[in-house]
BAZAKOL-870089 format. One line per 3 residues: number of its first residue (from 1); for each residue x, y, z of C-alpha. Coordinates in Angstrom, 2 decimals, decimal comma, padded with zeros to 5 digits, m for minus. Example, Ala and Ser with C-alpha at 12.3 -4.5 7.8 and 13.67 -1.06 7.14 Angstrom:
2
1) 012,30:m004,50:007,80 | 013,67:m001,06:007,14
END
This chain:
644
1) m000,10:m000,05:m000,08 | 001,10:003,83:m000,55 | 000,07:007,06:000,57
4) 000,23:008,47:m002,97 | m000,75:011,90:m003,43 | m001,69:012,23:m006,89
7) m001,22:015,92:m007,20 | m001,97:016,49:m010,54 | m003,77:019,87:m010,96
10) m001,56:021,94:m008,98 | m003,84:025,04:m008,96 | m003,50:025,45:m012,51
13) m004,27:022,63:m014,77 | m000,78:022,32:m015,92 | m001,00:022,42:m019,39
16) 001,16:020,33:m021,67 | 001,26:021,02:m025,53 | 002,04:018,30:m027,81
19) 004,09:020,62:m030,24 | 005,47:024,14:m028,93 | 004,45:025,04:m032,62
22) 000,47:023,94:m032,58 | m001,66:026,81:m032,44 | m004,00:027,18:m029,55
25) m007,29:024,82:m030,23 | m010,84:026,05:m030,27 | m012,44:024,46:m027,02
28) m016,17:025,25:m027,45 | m018,13:024,63:m030,70 | m022,22:025,17:m031,15
31) m024,94:025,87:m033,81 | m026,58:029,13:m033,77 | m028,89:029,54:m036,36
34) m027,59:027,80:m039,52 | m024,38:028,58:m038,35 | m021,62:026,76:m036,74
37) m019,51:028,85:m033,98 | m016,34:028,48:m032,18 | m015,92:030,30:m028,92
40) m012,16:031,81:m028,80 | m012,78:032,54:m024,89 | m011,47:029,11:m024,34
43) m008,28:028,77:m026,22 | m005,06:027,99:m024,38 | m001,68:029,38:m025,38
46) 000,38:026,91:m023,51 | 000,12:023,69:m021,53 | 002,75:022,81:m018,59
49) 002,88:019,85:m016,30 | 005,18:018,99:m013,72 | 005,02:015,13:m012,91
52) 006,57:014,10:m009,74 | 007,35:010,40:m009,06 | 009,15:009,32:m005,57
55) 010,03:005,68:m005,57 | 013,27:005,68:m003,12 | 012,32:006,76:000,30
58) 014,96:006,38:003,24 | 012,42:006,08:006,29 | 009,15:005,19:004,42
61) 007,95:002,31:002,43 | 009,61:002,11:m001,11 | 007,02:002,68:m003,89
64) 008,47:001,14:m007,31 | 004,75:001,87:m008,87 | 005,06:005,75:m008,35
67) 007,65:005,91:m011,49 | 005,48:003,63:m013,49 | 002,38:006,35:m012,77
70) 004,75:009,16:m013,30 | 005,79:007,73:m016,62 | 002,09:006,87:m017,42
73) 000,79:010,12:m016,49 | 003,73:012,21:m018,44 | 002,79:009,87:m021,82
76) m000,93:011,21:m021,42 | m000,30:014,71:m020,75 | 002,08:014,53:m023,87
79) m000,49:013,39:m026,10 | m002,90:016,14:m024,66 | m000,17:018,82:m026,06
82) 001,55:019,46:m022,68 | 005,26:020,44:m022,22 | 006,05:017,70:m019,42
85) 008,84:018,06:m016,77 | 009,41:014,78:m015,02 | 011,10:014,52:m011,84
88) 011,83:011,48:m009,73 | 013,05:010,71:m006,37 | 013,57:014,57:m004,57
91) 014,69:015,41:m001,21 | 013,02:018,15:000,81 | 015,17:021,19:m000,89
94) 014,95:019,82:m004,32 | 010,92:018,95:m003,79 | 009,94:022,49:m002,90
97) 012,67:024,30:m005,34 | 011,52:022,41:m008,16 | 007,83:023,28:m007,72
100) 008,49:026,78:m007,01 | 010,98:027,25:m009,88 | 007,84:025,71:m012,18
103) 005,52:027,94:m011,09 | 007,90:031,15:m011,58 | 008,47:029,83:m015,00
106) 005,19:029,11:m016,22 | 002,54:030,40:m013,69 | 002,26:033,89:m014,71
109) 001,18:034,36:m018,30 | m002,40:034,57:m019,25 | m004,17:031,57:m021,46
112) m002,05:028,71:m020,20 | m003,12:025,79:m018,47 | m000,66:024,23:m015,72
115) m000,89:020,52:m014,22 | 001,00:019,49:m011,22 | 000,80:015,39:m010,84
118) 002,37:014,20:m007,46 | 002,82:009,96:m007,11 | 004,43:009,74:m003,53
121) 003,65:009,23:000,02 | 001,56:011,79:002,06 | 000,74:012,03:005,19
124) m001,80:013,74:007,46 | m000,69:014,91:010,94 | m002,71:015,87:013,90
127) m001,20:019,04:015,83 | m001,49:020,37:019,33 | m003,55:023,40:017,98
130) m006,31:021,08:016,72 | m005,63:021,27:012,97 | m004,65:018,38:010,60
133) m002,68:019,51:008,02 | m001,80:017,32:005,01 | 001,88:017,22:003,61
136) 003,59:015,54:000,74 | 006,76:013,61:001,69 | 009,93:014,35:000,18
139) 012,48:011,23:000,19 | 014,47:012,31:003,18 | 011,69:013,08:005,58
142) 011,75:010,88:008,57 | 008,76:009,03:010,26 | 006,62:011,38:011,68
145) 005,53:009,02:014,61 | 009,28:008,84:015,91 | 010,54:012,27:014,68
148) 007,34:014,83:014,21 | 009,21:017,86:014,52 | 011,86:016,76:011,92
151) 009,08:015,63:009,69 | 007,40:018,79:009,64 | 010,60:020,82:008,85
154) 011,08:018,16:005,79 | 007,92:017,36:004,34 | 005,77:020,14:002,28
157) 002,74:021,60:004,29 | m000,23:021,35:001,96 | m000,73:025,51:002,66
160) 002,65:026,13:001,03 | 000,95:024,42:m002,03 | m001,87:026,39:m002,06
163) 000,01:029,53:m001,63 | 001,76:028,65:m004,94 | m001,96:028,01:m006,54
166) m002,89:031,00:m005,37 | m000,18:033,01:m006,87 | m000,42:031,47:m010,27
169) m002,03:034,00:m012,40 | m002,45:031,74:m015,34 | m006,12:030,83:m016,42
172) m006,34:027,07:m015,28 | m004,50:024,97:m012,53 | m005,06:021,51:m011,79
175) m003,27:019,58:m008,81 | m003,69:015,91:m008,40 | m002,49:013,51:m005,78
178) m002,57:009,58:m005,89 | m002,78:009,16:m002,17 | m004,65:008,52:000,72
181) m004,70:012,06:002,00 | m006,27:015,23:004,10 | m005,29:018,68:004,38
184) m005,54:022,22:003,71 | m005,94:021,75:m000,15 | m009,14:019,94:000,19
187) m010,42:021,64:003,36 | m011,85:024,99:004,08 | m012,57:026,39:007,29
190) m012,65:022,82:008,56 | m014,75:021,34:006,03 | m014,17:019,21:003,07
193) m013,94:020,51:m000,18 | m016,34:019,11:m002,82 | m015,86:016,30:m005,52
196) m017,32:018,44:m007,97 | m017,19:021,86:m009,30 | m019,43:022,41:m011,89
199) m018,75:025,68:m013,30 | m017,57:027,67:m016,32 | m014,59:026,97:m018,64
202) m013,98:030,51:m019,12 | m013,02:031,75:m015,97 | m009,95:031,09:m013,42
205) m009,64:027,90:m011,83 | m007,43:026,53:m009,04 | m008,26:022,79:m008,87
208) m007,54:019,56:m006,94 | m008,17:015,72:m007,14 | m007,04:013,36:m004,41
211) m007,22:009,53:m005,23 | m008,46:008,88:m001,51 | m009,55:010,28:001,71
214) m007,60:010,44:005,20 | m007,08:007,07:006,18 | m007,96:005,14:002,99
217) m004,96:002,97:001,82 | m004,11:003,50:m001,96 | m002,29:000,64:m003,38
220) 000,72:001,15:m005,05 | m000,44:m000,41:m008,34 | m002,81:002,33:m008,78
223) m006,15:002,17:m009,91 | m006,47:006,09:m009,87 | m003,76:006,45:m011,94
226) m004,89:003,66:m014,41 | m008,41:005,37:m014,60 | m007,10:009,27:m014,84
229) m004,79:008,07:m018,02 | m007,66:006,16:m019,52 | m010,25:009,35:m018,75
232) m008,13:011,47:m020,35 | m007,68:009,45:m023,36 | m011,50:009,62:m023,87
235) m013,13:007,30:m021,48 | m013,80:010,57:m019,40 | m015,88:012,45:m022,12
238) m019,51:011,83:m020,49 | m020,87:014,59:m022,79 | m019,50:012,67:m025,65
241) m018,63:016,23:m027,57 | m014,97:015,55:m027,77 | m013,70:017,47:m024,75
244) m013,19:016,48:m021,33 | m013,21:019,14:m018,36 | m011,72:018,60:m015,14
247) m015,29:018,00:m013,67 | m016,00:014,90:m016,10 | m012,67:013,60:m014,92
250) m013,07:013,77:m011,52 | m016,65:012,27:m012,04 | m015,40:009,55:m014,19
253) m012,60:008,79:m011,31 | m015,25:008,64:m008,59 | m017,48:006,38:m010,07
256) m014,87:003,85:m011,62 | m012,34:003,98:m008,36 | m015,39:003,80:m005,97
259) m017,23:001,25:m007,45 | m013,66:m001,14:m008,30 | m012,92:m000,60:m004,73
262) m016,42:m001,30:m002,99 | m015,96:002,39:m001,33 | m012,60:001,55:000,10
265) m011,07:004,26:m001,92 | m013,03:007,21:m003,07 | m011,45:010,03:m004,87
268) m012,11:013,65:m003,75 | m012,60:016,99:m005,51 | m011,66:020,41:m004,35
271) m010,80:024,12:m005,25 | m009,20:027,10:m003,63 | m012,01:029,31:m002,03
274) m011,62:032,49:m003,93 | m014,85:034,29:m005,42 | m012,58:035,03:m008,30
277) m011,62:031,52:m009,12 | m014,54:029,45:m008,24 | m016,15:029,31:m011,81
280) m013,74:028,10:m013,86 | m012,81:024,58:m015,36 | m009,92:023,36:m017,19
283) m010,39:021,51:m020,74 | m008,73:018,63:m022,32 | m009,83:018,61:m026,24
286) m009,50:015,18:m027,44 | m007,16:015,15:m030,54 | m005,93:012,38:m032,65
289) m002,42:010,32:m033,08 | m001,05:012,94:m036,02 | 001,90:010,50:m036,09
292) m000,13:007,44:m037,01 | m002,59:009,20:m039,15 | m002,50:011,05:m041,77
295) m004,85:014,24:m042,48 | m006,93:012,57:m045,19 | m006,82:009,10:m043,44
298) m008,16:011,01:m040,45 | m010,88:012,96:m042,60 | m011,97:009,64:m044,01
301) m012,60:007,98:m040,68 | m014,18:011,27:m039,21 | m016,94:011,38:m041,91
304) m017,48:007,51:m041,70 | m018,23:008,08:m038,14 | m020,27:011,20:m038,71
307) m020,56:012,20:m034,92 | m020,71:015,18:m033,04 | m017,62:014,27:m031,15
310) m015,50:013,04:m034,09 | m015,88:016,30:m036,28 | m014,65:018,28:m032,94
313) m011,90:015,95:m032,38 | m010,66:016,23:m036,12 | m011,03:020,24:m035,85
316) m009,34:020,04:m032,63 | m006,61:018,21:m034,09 | m006,39:020,16:m037,70
319) m007,46:023,85:m036,86 | m006,48:024,87:m040,27 | m007,08:021,89:m042,04
322) m008,16:021,58:m046,16 | m011,10:020,08:m044,74 | m011,99:022,61:m042,20
325) m015,50:023,79:m043,64 | m016,53:020,35:m044,84 | m015,79:019,38:m040,96
328) m017,88:022,41:m039,69 | m020,76:021,42:m042,29 | m020,63:017,92:m040,89
331) m020,58:019,23:m037,31 | m023,69:021,01:m037,92 | m025,42:018,23:m039,72
334) m024,61:015,84:m037,20 | m026,06:018,10:m034,45 | m029,30:018,32:m036,30
337) m029,42:014,55:m036,67 | m028,66:014,11:m033,08 | m032,19:015,90:m032,31
340) m033,79:014,04:m035,02 | m032,83:010,90:m033,38 | m033,99:011,87:m030,05
343) m037,32:012,92:m031,52 | m037,49:009,40:m033,39 | m036,97:007,63:m030,03
346) m039,87:009,56:m028,57 | m041,89:008,48:m031,53 | m041,24:005,21:m030,89
349) m042,62:004,88:m027,31 | m045,86:006,35:m028,42 | m045,01:010,47:m027,92
352) m045,44:012,74:m030,84 | m042,42:013,70:m032,28 | m041,66:017,26:m032,98
355) m039,73:019,13:m035,40 | m035,91:019,58:m034,38 | m034,75:023,00:m033,57
358) m031,64:024,41:m035,26 | m030,29:026,22:m032,12 | m028,17:023,34:m030,67
361) m025,97:024,54:m027,60 | m023,09:022,31:m026,46 | m021,13:023,72:m023,82
364) m023,88:026,58:m023,56 | m022,48:030,34:m022,49 | m022,44:030,84:m019,12
367) m025,00:032,63:m016,97 | m023,91:035,46:m014,78 | m024,53:035,41:m011,01
370) m025,39:038,26:m009,11 | m025,95:038,73:m005,26 | m029,67:038,71:m003,79
373) m030,72:039,53:m000,21 | m032,99:037,49:001,91 | m034,01:037,18:005,59
376) m033,94:034,22:008,16 | m034,01:033,44:011,42 | m033,13:030,77:013,59
379) m035,22:029,24:016,97 | m033,88:028,61:020,20 | m034,10:024,80:021,97
382) m037,41:026,26:023,48 | m038,48:027,20:019,91 | m038,19:031,07:020,57
385) m037,21:032,94:017,46 | m034,16:034,82:017,24 | m034,24:038,31:015,54
388) m034,35:038,43:011,56 | m030,96:038,84:009,90 | m030,45:039,62:006,06
391) m027,98:037,51:004,25 | m026,66:037,86:000,74 | m025,75:034,78:m001,80
394) m025,11:034,81:m005,70 | m027,91:033,51:m007,55 | m028,80:033,51:m011,23
397) m031,91:034,58:m012,98 | m033,45:032,04:m015,94 | m035,79:033,58:m018,17
400) m038,55:031,29:m019,18 | m040,28:033,56:m021,62 | m043,16:035,94:m021,38
403) m041,71:037,57:m018,41 | m041,41:034,77:m016,41 | m038,53:034,39:m014,60
406) m036,80:031,37:m012,10 | m034,18:032,35:m009,55 | m031,56:029,88:m008,66
409) m029,17:030,08:m005,83 | m025,55:028,98:m005,66 | m025,26:026,31:m003,26
412) m021,67:025,46:m002,04 | m019,66:022,58:m002,21 | m018,86:020,74:000,75
415) m019,29:017,48:003,10 | m022,05:017,01:005,66 | m023,15:013,84:007,65
418) m026,44:012,59:006,45 | m029,44:011,15:007,94 | m031,18:011,13:010,99
421) m032,76:009,03:013,81 | m035,68:007,20:011,72 | m034,89:003,87:010,37
424) m035,21:005,02:006,81 | m032,58:007,84:007,64 | m029,64:005,46:008,71
427) m026,83:004,82:008,76 | m025,88:008,01:009,27 | m022,67:008,79:006,70
430) m020,59:011,79:005,81 | m021,45:012,70:002,39 | m019,46:014,99:m000,14
433) m021,32:017,48:m002,54 | m020,32:019,27:m005,17 | m021,60:022,90:m005,97
436) m024,55:023,32:m007,97 | m027,31:025,65:m008,12 | m030,93:025,23:m006,85
439) m034,22:027,14:m007,16 | m034,90:029,40:m004,49 | m038,82:028,29:m004,52
442) m040,77:025,21:m005,38 | m041,69:025,39:m008,89 | m044,88:027,39:m009,18
445) m047,85:027,12:m011,46 | m046,79:030,00:m013,28 | m043,23:028,89:m014,08
448) m044,77:025,47:m014,85 | m047,09:027,04:m017,46 | m044,08:028,76:m019,16
451) m042,22:025,50:m019,49 | m045,51:023,46:m020,34 | m045,61:025,40:m023,65
454) m042,16:024,70:m024,64 | m041,22:022,09:m027,19 | m042,12:018,27:m025,91
457) m039,06:016,22:m024,97 | m040,72:012,94:m023,99 | m044,24:013,22:m022,13
460) m046,82:015,43:m022,26 | m046,94:018,18:m019,57 | m050,71:019,00:m018,66
463) m051,39:022,75:m018,57 | m052,31:024,24:m015,24 | m056,14:025,39:m015,70
466) m055,98:027,87:m012,91 | m055,24:031,24:m014,42 | m056,10:033,38:m011,25
469) m053,82:035,66:m010,28 | m053,46:035,06:m006,80 | m052,60:031,50:m007,53
472) m049,90:032,00:m009,88 | m047,32:031,60:m007,03 | m048,62:028,62:m005,58
475) m046,21:025,67:m005,85 | m047,20:022,95:m008,88 | m048,41:020,09:m007,32
478) m050,24:016,89:m008,39 | m047,67:015,97:m010,93 | m045,97:012,56:m011,47
481) m042,17:012,04:m011,37 | m041,68:011,78:m015,00 | m043,43:014,96:m015,56
484) m041,04:016,90:m013,00 | m038,17:015,44:m014,80 | m039,94:016,67:m018,42
487) m040,06:020,06:m017,19 | m036,34:019,81:m016,17 | m035,63:018,51:m020,01
490) m037,63:021,43:m021,25 | m035,73:023,79:m019,74 | m032,46:022,52:m020,26
493) m033,31:022,53:m024,33 | m034,44:026,15:m023,90 | m031,35:027,25:m021,90
496) m028,58:024,86:m023,00 | m027,87:024,33:m019,65 | m028,05:020,72:m017,49
499) m031,19:021,37:m015,65 | m032,56:018,48:m013,21 | m034,22:016,98:m010,31
502) m031,89:017,02:m007,07 | m030,64:013,78:m005,91 | m031,49:013,19:m001,98
505) m028,28:013,99:m000,55 | m028,17:017,41:m002,55 | m031,67:018,32:m001,37
508) m030,61:017,42:002,02 | m027,10:019,06:002,08 | m028,87:022,30:000,80
511) m031,95:022,16:003,31 | m029,66:021,98:006,20 | m027,65:025,04:004,90
514) m024,77:024,04:006,96 | m026,87:023,26:010,13 | m026,45:020,01:011,80
517) m029,77:020,54:013,69 | m033,27:019,00:013,10 | m034,46:021,76:010,90
520) m032,30:024,58:008,97 | m033,82:026,98:011,45 | m032,58:024,94:014,79
523) m033,69:022,41:016,97 | m037,47:023,46:016,84 | m039,79:024,61:014,14
526) m042,87:026,74:014,32 | m045,34:028,08:011,94 | m043,83:031,53:011,34
529) m040,98:029,49:009,58 | m042,77:026,72:007,90 | m046,39:025,34:006,51
532) m046,89:022,45:008,33 | m049,59:020,66:010,47 | m048,52:022,24:013,90
535) m051,90:021,22:015,51 | m050,77:017,60:015,92 | m047,92:016,09:018,79
538) m044,71:016,49:017,14 | m041,01:015,90:017,81 | m040,54:019,86:018,45
541) m043,05:019,58:021,40 | m045,02:022,60:020,34 | m048,77:022,83:018,98
544) m050,24:025,13:017,10 | m052,29:025,83:013,94 | m052,91:023,67:010,89
547) m053,39:025,98:007,44 | m054,72:022,83:005,73 | m053,41:023,95:002,24
550) m050,38:025,04:000,46 | m049,30:028,66:000,53 | m047,38:030,79:m001,93
553) m044,03:030,19:m002,18 | m041,69:032,39:m000,01 | m044,96:033,81:001,69
556) m043,60:033,39:005,04 | m040,66:035,67:004,15 | m037,72:033,46:005,67
559) m035,41:031,50:003,76 | m032,74:029,20:005,59 | m029,63:030,15:005,62
562) m028,37:029,64:001,82 | m031,66:031,51:000,56 | m033,94:028,58:m000,02
565) m037,64:028,62:001,02 | m040,20:026,26:001,84 | m037,40:023,63:002,37
568) m039,95:022,27:005,18 | m043,21:021,56:004,60 | m045,67:023,26:002,08
571) m045,54:020,67:m000,36 | m043,13:017,70:m000,71 | m040,53:017,58:m003,65
574) m039,61:014,82:m005,71 | m035,93:013,74:m005,74 | m034,01:012,13:m008,74
577) m033,22:008,80:m006,52 | m035,27:005,60:m006,65 | m036,54:004,49:m003,11
580) m034,51:002,62:m000,75 | m035,68:001,74:002,91 | m032,48:003,14:004,14
583) m028,81:003,75:003,63 | m027,05:000,68:003,86 | m024,21:000,49:001,41
586) m024,72:003,82:000,15 | m021,61:005,70:m001,47 | m020,24:008,66:000,29
589) m020,96:010,89:m002,69 | m024,28:012,76:m003,72 | m025,09:010,69:m006,59
592) m028,66:010,00:m007,12 | m029,14:006,08:m006,21 | m031,38:003,88:m008,58
595) m033,91:001,41:m007,30 | m035,76:m001,95:m008,85 | m038,92:m000,61:m008,00
598) m041,10:002,43:m009,45 | m041,18:004,30:m006,19 | m039,13:007,63:m006,01
601) m037,86:009,60:m003,05 | m040,05:012,53:m001,91 | m038,27:015,21:000,53
604) m039,51:017,46:003,13 | m042,82:016,63:003,97 | m045,88:018,87:003,31
607) m048,78:020,93:004,91 | m050,46:017,81:005,66 | m047,40:016,45:008,03
610) m046,33:017,56:011,11 | m043,23:018,54:012,47 | m041,48:015,07:012,70
613) m042,08:014,77:009,16 | m040,74:017,67:007,60 | m037,37:017,45:008,83
616) m033,96:018,13:007,16 | m033,42:014,19:007,22 | m036,93:013,10:006,63
619) m037,73:011,17:003,25 | m040,76:009,11:002,10 | m041,47:006,97:m000,79
622) m043,94:008,04:m003,39 | m045,28:006,61:m006,72 | m048,16:008,59:m008,12
625) m049,32:012,31:m008,60 | m050,55:014,03:m005,46 | m051,85:017,50:m004,64
628) m049,29:017,43:m001,62 | m046,08:016,76:m003,93 | m044,35:019,16:m005,89
631) m040,53:019,68:m006,80 | m037,77:022,54:m007,26 | m035,03:021,92:m009,68
634) m031,18:022,34:m009,92 | m028,64:023,10:m012,35 | m025,06:021,88:m012,59
637) m023,69:024,16:m015,82 | m021,01:026,56:m016,06 | m021,44:030,28:m014,85
640) m019,47:033,19:m014,84 | m017,89:034,85:m011,74 | m019,68:038,50:m011,66
643) m016,27:039,65:m011,58 | m013,80:037,60:m014,06
END
């Protein structure tokens, strides 16, 4: 076993170019009207990587696999056009100086990618002041159990590496660690940073991926490295568009490594918490092996495959090809064909196909978040309300047409203890969640009507018969899980962004808003804060009235600490997950869980239920539409920083 720190995203996606003379590649391509467009803001003008393999340790277990890891990673990065500097077996003086000199040489120029990959021992040490800093271990560092003082003097603290990452001024950087690891890089304010950063390609990014978490053994023969390499060779292209983002790469690694090790090794993802760096995402365009394939052969193969991804790969490999115009035409035709096939698939299951649209967006233009204000309160252990507090968070406003909008607030990434006291909420486990945007309200009747008028994807959406102004802000209820997902798909088609239902892990994480109490407002809840049946005995020991009906979203005026209204009560909310009776064998990530049955998870309880059924951890199964079940949406697409 090795404590291998795959530190391959050293705050800069250390970009490596296949050939120094190769021109910058276009990284975004889409159809607008009848024209194919490229977005030049995603170009890189240099890619540089530092790959470190640590094998020959004096006082720690020898790691022969680290050299193989470094060699294989260097090879795949060269395939992606990186200029790669490979270093082996560095002592304390040379390890830090090598990183410092590399950052000074490549880290201060414009549109570059930087990627640092570290394969070697990593260590987490508890120190007297209560912190648990992480270290990468040079070859001459002593055993920390025998000489902790000298170990701290020789090992490289992750805060030092984070400082280097913060100083870098190039666009994107990525640090990757193939090891069991914990420390400053993947912690902020004492909380674990997320596995996923779902943000824009165009803004600065300082990203980190580790092979596992603190206390997990990582084998010297690294599954993590194996799938890191496979991912960059195309397996991580989950969007099937010819590009791989760091977010896609992490998700691929998380799925593969977690499943293959039965959750014994769970990769993590993190970033530097800087407002101007939190929205970026490194991009790896897929290219062809030009040494083995001539341009003519590549073009013939591209025409034969005739897919969006293959045209993107050809244009990334040969940006000035004599076949460039034909490749753009092929890309547009393949894009329209993909829409036709989707419509045909809908028709095959009895749905009415509709005419394809011309506007097809891949890697859609990013939204721009702006701050919104909201009010919140807390409750004491006796149920007494604290004074109102006004908070601010970033949010985006989505235009649905005809003056109808939907506001979604930025939910930060992090980790939390998921679950509660009921048998269905156990075992309580630590779950890591990536950042996303969530609707501040349950979807309203007016919003439903606007989306129901959009082009059908799979199923019909019933039009809301109520036209009274007083009811437009009521939550849309009495809809099926399939109809809620159809709403998200139509919204995604209109906006070009990735909309969906939240996983129940995302839902609970957002509902808690950083709190560990039963409710987001504290240990108790009152009818001043939520619409639930307070006329029944409940866990909060307080009785009160029951409104016996849903109320307009946000009517009570108080959101949780992250700006989300009505997460407790009003109407229950569909989640993406299938119903499983408890959390046995549940993974420590926020992905939705699939189940064999037709029941789906609903969260948050409703106006019909007492306080014991509307808590943050409360969950229940549902199969059919009901007047007390609605939903809210999440968006996982790139956004732009307000201050790029």
